[in-house]
C-alpha positions as CSV (number, residue, x, y, z in Angstrom):
1,M,63.8,-103.3,45.7
2,A,63.2,-104.4,42.1
3,T,62.5,-101.6,39.5
4,A,59.5,-101.7,37.2
5,Q,61.7,-103.1,34.5
6,E,62.9,-105.8,36.8
7,S,59.4,-106.9,37.9
8,P,59.3,-110.7,38.5
9,V,56.0,-110.8,36.6
10,H,56.4,-112.6,33.3
11,P,55.2,-110.8,30.2
12,R,52.0,-112.4,28.8
13,E,52.4,-110.7,25.4
14,L,55.0,-108.7,23.5
15,D,53.5,-105.4,24.5
16,D,54.1,-106.2,28.2
17,V,57.8,-106.0,27.6
18,P,59.1,-102.4,28.1
19,G,60.7,-100.7,25.1
20,W,60.3,-98.5,22.1
21,F,59.4,-101.0,19.4
22,W,56.3,-99.5,17.7
23,P,53.7,-101.6,15.8
24,L,54.8,-100.3,12.4
25,D,58.3,-101.5,13.0
26,Q,57.1,-104.8,14.2
27,V,55.3,-105.2,10.8
28,L,58.4,-104.1,8.9
29,F,60.8,-106.4,10.9
30,S,58.5,-109.3,10.2
31,W,58.1,-108.5,6.6
32,F,61.8,-108.1,5.8
33,L,62.7,-111.3,7.6
34,E,59.9,-113.2,5.8
35,W,61.0,-111.7,2.4
36,Q,64.5,-113.0,3.0
37,E,63.2,-116.4,4.0
38,N,61.1,-116.7,0.8
39,R,64.1,-115.8,-1.3
40,G,66.2,-118.5,0.5
41,V,68.5,-116.0,2.2
42,H,70.2,-117.7,5.1
43,G,72.2,-116.0,7.8
44,D,72.3,-115.0,11.4
45,L,70.4,-112.1,13.0
46,L,72.2,-109.5,15.1
47,E,71.1,-106.8,17.5
48,L,73.4,-104.2,18.8
49,G,71.7,-102.7,21.9
50,T,68.8,-104.9,23.1
51,Y,67.5,-103.0,26.2
52,L,65.0,-105.4,27.8
53,G,64.5,-107.6,24.7
54,K,61.3,-106.5,23.0
55,S,62.7,-106.4,19.4
56,A,65.0,-109.4,20.2
57,I,62.0,-111.5,21.1
58,L,60.5,-110.8,17.7
59,L,63.8,-111.6,15.9
60,G,64.1,-114.9,17.8
61,H,60.6,-115.7,16.5
62,R,61.9,-115.6,12.9
63,L,65.0,-117.8,13.3
64,R,65.3,-120.8,11.1
65,D,67.2,-124.0,11.5
66,G,71.0,-123.4,11.6
67,E,70.6,-119.6,12.3
68,R,71.6,-117.8,15.4
69,L,70.4,-114.6,17.1
70,V,73.2,-112.6,18.6
71,V,72.5,-109.7,20.9
72,C,75.2,-107.3,22.2
73,D,74.7,-105.0,25.1
74,L,76.6,-103.8,28.2
75,F,73.8,-104.9,30.5
76,G,75.0,-102.5,33.2
77,E,78.7,-103.2,32.8
78,E,81.1,-100.2,32.8
79,P,80.9,-98.3,29.5
80,P,84.1,-97.8,27.6
81,D,84.3,-94.0,27.9
82,E,83.0,-91.1,29.9
83,A,80.5,-89.9,27.4
84,N,79.0,-93.4,27.0
85,R,78.9,-93.7,30.8
86,A,76.9,-90.5,31.2
87,E,74.4,-91.7,28.5
88,A,74.0,-95.1,30.1
89,E,73.4,-93.6,33.6
90,Q,70.8,-91.2,32.2
91,S,68.8,-93.6,30.0
92,Y,69.5,-97.2,31.0
93,S,70.3,-97.2,34.7
94,S,67.7,-100.0,35.5
95,L,68.9,-102.3,32.7
96,T,70.1,-105.7,33.8
97,R,70.9,-108.9,32.0
98,R,68.6,-110.8,34.3
99,A,65.6,-108.7,33.3
100,F,66.4,-109.3,29.6
101,E,66.8,-113.0,30.0
102,R,63.5,-113.3,32.0
103,N,61.7,-111.5,29.2
104,Y,63.2,-113.4,26.4
105,L,62.7,-116.8,28.1
106,S,59.0,-115.9,28.5
107,F,58.7,-116.4,24.8
108,H,61.5,-118.8,23.8
109,A,62.8,-122.1,25.2
110,S,66.5,-120.9,25.1
111,L,68.5,-117.7,25.1
112,P,70.2,-116.2,22.1
113,V,73.9,-115.8,21.9
114,V,74.6,-112.9,24.4
115,V,77.7,-110.7,24.0
116,Q,78.0,-108.6,27.1
117,A,80.4,-106.0,25.9
118,P,80.5,-102.6,24.1
119,S,79.2,-102.9,20.5
120,S,82.7,-102.1,19.2
121,A,83.6,-105.7,20.3
122,I,81.1,-107.4,18.0
123,T,83.4,-107.9,15.0
124,G,85.5,-110.1,17.2
125,E,82.5,-112.2,18.1
126,V,80.6,-112.6,14.8
127,A,82.1,-113.7,11.5
128,A,82.2,-111.3,8.5
129,G,79.5,-111.8,6.0
130,S,77.4,-114.1,8.2
131,C,74.4,-111.9,9.0
132,R,71.2,-111.3,6.9
133,F,69.7,-108.7,9.3
134,V,71.4,-106.3,11.7
135,H,69.4,-104.0,14.1
136,I,71.5,-101.1,15.5
137,D,70.0,-99.6,18.7
138,A,73.0,-99.2,21.0
139,S,74.7,-95.8,21.8
140,H,73.3,-92.5,20.5
141,L,76.7,-90.9,20.3
142,Y,78.0,-90.2,16.8
143,E,81.4,-91.9,17.1
144,H,79.8,-95.1,18.5
145,V,77.0,-95.2,15.9
146,R,79.5,-94.6,13.1
147,G,81.5,-97.6,14.3
148,D,78.3,-99.7,14.6
149,I,77.4,-98.9,11.0
150,G,80.9,-99.9,9.8
151,A,80.6,-103.2,11.8
152,A,77.2,-103.9,10.2
153,R,78.6,-103.4,6.7
154,E,81.4,-105.9,7.5
155,L,79.1,-108.5,9.1
156,L,76.1,-108.4,6.6
157,L,75.6,-110.5,3.6
158,P,75.8,-108.6,0.3
159,D,72.0,-108.1,0.2
160,G,71.5,-108.0,4.0
161,I,69.3,-105.5,5.7
162,V,70.5,-103.0,8.3
163,V,68.0,-101.1,10.6
164,L,69.1,-97.9,12.3
165,D,67.0,-96.8,15.2
166,D,66.4,-93.2,16.4
167,F,67.8,-91.7,13.1
168,R,65.4,-88.8,13.3
169,S,64.7,-88.3,17.1
170,E,65.3,-84.8,18.4
171,H,67.4,-86.1,21.3
172,T,69.7,-88.2,19.1
173,P,71.4,-85.9,16.6
174,G,74.5,-88.1,16.7
175,V,72.5,-91.0,15.2
176,A,71.1,-88.7,12.5
177,L,74.5,-87.4,11.5
178,A,76.1,-90.9,11.4
179,T,73.1,-92.3,9.4
180,W,73.0,-89.7,6.7
181,E,76.7,-89.7,6.5
182,A,76.5,-93.4,5.7
183,V,73.9,-92.7,3.0
184,L,75.8,-89.8,1.4
185,S,79.4,-91.1,1.6
186,R,79.6,-94.7,2.8
187,G,77.4,-96.5,0.3
188,L,74.3,-97.2,2.4
189,R,71.1,-97.2,0.3
190,P,67.8,-96.6,2.1
191,V,64.9,-99.0,1.4
192,C,62.3,-97.2,3.5
193,L,61.9,-94.9,6.5
194,S,59.5,-95.3,9.5
195,G,58.9,-92.8,12.2
196,Q,61.8,-94.2,14.2
197,K,64.0,-96.3,11.9
198,L,65.8,-96.3,8.6
199,Y,65.9,-99.6,6.8
200,G,68.7,-99.9,4.3
201,T,71.2,-102.1,2.4
202,W,74.6,-102.0,0.8
203,G,73.2,-104.1,-2.0
204,D,70.6,-103.2,-4.7
205,P,67.6,-101.8,-2.9
206,E,65.1,-102.0,-5.8
207,P,64.0,-105.6,-5.6
208,V,63.2,-105.4,-1.9
209,R,61.8,-101.9,-2.2
210,E,59.4,-102.9,-5.0
211,A,58.3,-106.0,-3.1
212,L,57.6,-103.9,0.0
213,L,55.6,-101.4,-1.9
214,A,53.5,-104.2,-3.4
215,M,52.8,-105.5,0.0
216,L,51.8,-102.1,1.3
217,A,49.5,-101.5,-1.6
218,G,47.3,-104.2,-0.1
219,R,47.1,-102.6,3.3
220,D,44.7,-99.7,4.3
221,D,46.4,-99.1,7.6
222,C,49.7,-97.7,6.4
223,A,50.3,-94.4,4.5
224,V,53.1,-94.3,2.0
225,S,54.8,-91.3,0.5
226,E,57.9,-90.9,-1.7
227,E,60.5,-88.3,-2.5
228,W,64.0,-88.0,-3.9
229,A,66.9,-86.5,-2.1
230,A,70.6,-86.3,-3.2
231,G,69.9,-89.0,-5.7
232,H,68.2,-91.4,-3.3
233,R,64.6,-92.6,-3.5
234,L,63.1,-92.3,0.0
235,I,60.0,-94.2,0.8
236,R,58.3,-92.9,4.0
237,L,55.8,-95.0,5.9
238,R,53.3,-94.0,8.6
239,A,50.7,-96.0,10.4
240,K,47.1,-94.9,9.9
241,G,44.9,-94.7,12.9
242,K,45.5,-95.9,16.4
243,R,46.2,-99.6,15.8
244,L,48.1,-101.2,12.9
245,R,47.2,-104.8,12.0
246,P,49.9,-106.7,13.8
247,P,52.1,-109.3,12.2
248,S,52.5,-112.9,13.5
249,L,54.0,-112.3,17.0
250,P,55.7,-114.7,19.4
251,V,53.4,-116.2,21.9
252,S,54.2,-116.0,25.6
253,R,54.9,-119.2,27.5
254,H,53.0,-117.6,30.4
255,P,49.6,-116.9,28.9
256,E,46.8,-115.2,30.8
257,P,45.3,-117.6,33.3
258,E,41.8,-118.9,32.5
259,P,39.2,-117.0,34.6
260,A,37.8,-118.9,37.6
261,P,34.3,-120.2,37.0
262,E,31.6,-118.2,38.5
263,P,30.3,-119.8,41.8
264,T,26.9,-121.5,41.5
265,P,24.5,-119.6,43.7
266,P,22.7,-121.6,46.4
267,A,19.3,-122.9,45.5
268,V,16.5,-120.7,46.8
269,V,13.9,-122.6,48.8
270,P,10.5,-120.8,48.5
271,A,9.0,-119.8,51.8
272,A,5.9,-121.7,52.9
273,P,2.7,-119.7,52.1
274,A,1.0,-118.1,55.0
275,P,-1.8,-120.2,56.3
276,S,-5.3,-119.1,55.3
277,G,-8.1,-118.2,57.8
278,A,-9.7,-121.6,57.4
279,A,-6.5,-123.4,58.1
280,K,-5.9,-121.3,61.2
281,A,-9.5,-122.1,62.5
282,A,-8.9,-125.8,61.8
283,R,-5.7,-125.8,63.8
284,R,-7.4,-124.0,66.8
285,S,-10.3,-126.6,66.7
286,T,-7.8,-129.4,66.7
287,R,-5.9,-128.0,69.7
288,T,-9.3,-127.6,71.6
289,R,-10.3,-131.2,71.0
290,L,-6.9,-132.4,72.1
291,K,-7.1,-130.4,75.3
292,R,-10.6,-131.8,76.1
293,L,-9.4,-135.3,75.4
294,A,-6.5,-134.8,77.8
295,V,-8.8,-133.6,80.5
296,D,-11.1,-136.6,80.1
297,L,-8.2,-139.0,80.4
298,L,-6.8,-137.5,83.6
299,P,-7.7,-138.9,87.0
300,P,-10.9,-137.5,88.5
301,V,-9.1,-135.4,91.1
302,A,-7.0,-133.7,88.5
303,T,-10.0,-133.2,86.2
304,R,-12.1,-131.6,89.0
305,A,-9.2,-129.2,89.8
306,I,-8.8,-128.1,86.2
307,R,-12.5,-127.5,85.9
308,R,-12.6,-125.4,89.1
309,R,-9.8,-123.2,87.7
310,R,-11.6,-122.7,84.4
311,A,-14.8,-121.8,86.3
312,R,-13.0,-119.1,88.4
313,R,-11.5,-117.6,85.2
314,T,-14.9,-117.2,83.6
315,R,-16.5,-115.4,86.6
């Protein structure tokens, strides 16, 4: 029996796709990619760990001519080590490539480049310095995340953006350790922090950071705070209220069907009005005259018999 994630129902909007891709991060993904486009930055997009495709669908929406989206995931294949196997069984037991492909093709005409392998294999599949944006959301284990960060540095353009998911979740201390290690000793420079993700670069963060702050100054649905730590300027972002104004999102190829028109109710024929007393009397008079005429037209024998019966009834 198919699981909820493998339901054959096609998603009709991005929020129908299961996954942990919050509205604030949808805004930030879209803004970073658009900022790169406006500056003429050209390169592939890469996602390590794609789950059921929610963030990959948005990334595919921002591809330009000549660019590729590459996604790397095990999709249920045997993990490379025992710790990774236990994590996959606990968190992603229902994940299948078929479900990912169905979701992605609900929004796009063709699939991205799919690498069905551990994230450690990605440097053998993608050329160094070819990516402008890398989203890391694969294993939560320190050793694997550390390796993914190293791969991202190798594959990104000099001013490319890397996004690290779950860097502050209580159940992913390995991600937090690998992330802040990269900031403190591996040259990663934070641009901003959302509730779930750290956005950073190995290039100069100031131009993109200042452009981001200018954009946020014009929004009233996002709170911004700033602090310094270990020589790093940290911009923290938080959505205000229940619903952030969404960015331009991909449109499903399976939209909500138009509602059926309401059936036209049958015409109501008004009932004939009840006859008045005068009308009833007129009908009785007409029936009496007809009866008398019929008697007069009958043969004499029949007429005499009818009159005798009437005379007996009146006695």
